C-alpha positions as CSV (number, residue, x, y, z in Angstrom):
1,M,-25.0,54.8,22.2
2,C,-25.7,51.7,20.8
3,P,-23.8,50.4,17.5
4,C,-26.4,49.8,15.6
5,E,-28.5,52.8,15.9
6,P,-28.0,54.9,12.9
7,L,-26.1,57.9,12.6
8,S,-27.9,59.2,9.6
9,A,-31.3,59.5,8.4
10,D,-33.0,56.4,7.3
11,F,-31.1,55.1,4.5
12,E,-29.2,53.1,6.8
13,L,-28.9,49.4,7.1
14,T,-27.1,47.8,10.1
15,V,-25.8,44.5,9.1
16,L,-25.1,43.1,12.6
17,S,-21.7,40.3,11.7
18,R,-18.4,38.5,12.6
19,E,-15.4,38.3,10.7
20,W,-15.7,34.6,10.6
21,C,-19.0,34.1,9.5
22,H,-19.4,32.8,6.0
23,L,-23.3,33.5,6.0
24,C,-22.5,37.1,7.0
25,H,-19.9,37.5,4.0
26,D,-22.6,35.8,1.9
27,L,-25.3,38.2,3.4
28,L,-23.1,41.5,2.7
29,D,-22.1,40.4,-1.1
30,A,-26.2,39.8,-1.8
31,L,-26.8,43.1,0.0
32,R,-24.7,44.7,-2.9
33,P,-25.9,44.9,-5.5
34,L,-29.6,46.4,-4.0
35,Q,-27.7,48.9,-1.9
36,Q,-25.7,50.3,-5.1
37,E,-29.5,50.3,-6.5
38,I,-31.4,51.7,-4.2
39,G,-29.0,54.0,-2.6
40,F,-28.9,53.3,1.2
41,A,-25.8,52.8,3.5
42,V,-24.8,49.5,5.5
43,K,-22.9,49.7,8.7
44,V,-21.4,46.6,9.5
45,V,-21.0,46.4,13.1
46,D,-19.1,42.9,14.8
47,V,-21.3,41.6,17.4
48,D,-18.5,39.7,19.3
49,A,-17.0,43.3,20.0
50,F,-20.2,44.2,22.0
51,P,-21.1,41.9,24.4
52,E,-24.6,43.4,24.9
53,L,-25.3,42.9,20.8
54,E,-24.0,39.2,21.3
55,A,-26.1,38.3,24.5
56,V,-29.5,39.4,22.1
57,W,-28.4,38.9,18.6
58,S,-25.7,36.1,18.8
59,E,-27.6,32.4,17.6
60,K,-29.3,35.4,14.9
61,V,-26.3,36.8,13.0
62,P,-25.9,37.8,10.3
63,V,-28.9,40.6,10.9
64,V,-30.3,43.2,9.0
65,L,-31.4,45.8,10.9
66,A,-33.5,49.1,9.6
67,G,-32.8,51.2,13.0
68,E,-33.8,48.7,15.9
69,I,-36.5,46.8,13.4
70,E,-35.2,43.8,12.2
71,L,-35.4,43.1,8.2
72,C,-34.3,39.7,8.2
73,H,-31.5,37.5,9.2
74,Y,-29.2,34.4,8.0
75,F,-30.0,35.1,4.3
76,L,-30.6,38.5,2.7
77,D,-34.8,38.8,2.3
78,E,-34.6,41.1,-0.8
79,A,-38.5,41.9,-0.4
80,A,-37.9,42.8,3.4
81,V,-35.6,45.7,2.1
82,R,-37.2,46.9,-0.6
83,A,-40.7,46.9,1.5
84,H,-38.4,48.5,4.4
85,F,-37.2,51.8,1.3
86,R,-41.2,51.7,-0.2
87,R,-42.5,52.6,3.4
88,I,-40.1,55.4,3.9
89,G,-40.2,56.6,1.0
């Protein structure tokens, strides 16, 4: 199973990240207030721990995924995250 597949229903986002990536830390910090407001789970996956993810996503990290759908990369797109959760109810 790919580590970016959601373990639960739709109210989970995956953030593809790297430990040493300041943009990753910034994106996660920006995502927290939205997470608290909407009430979704966030799973952080280190792409460097999964060669298959690193091969695909390396240049785009950080990436926010809803399942296999990319919502944004590099910086948080709050509007895209909100639109995703409005769409799924």
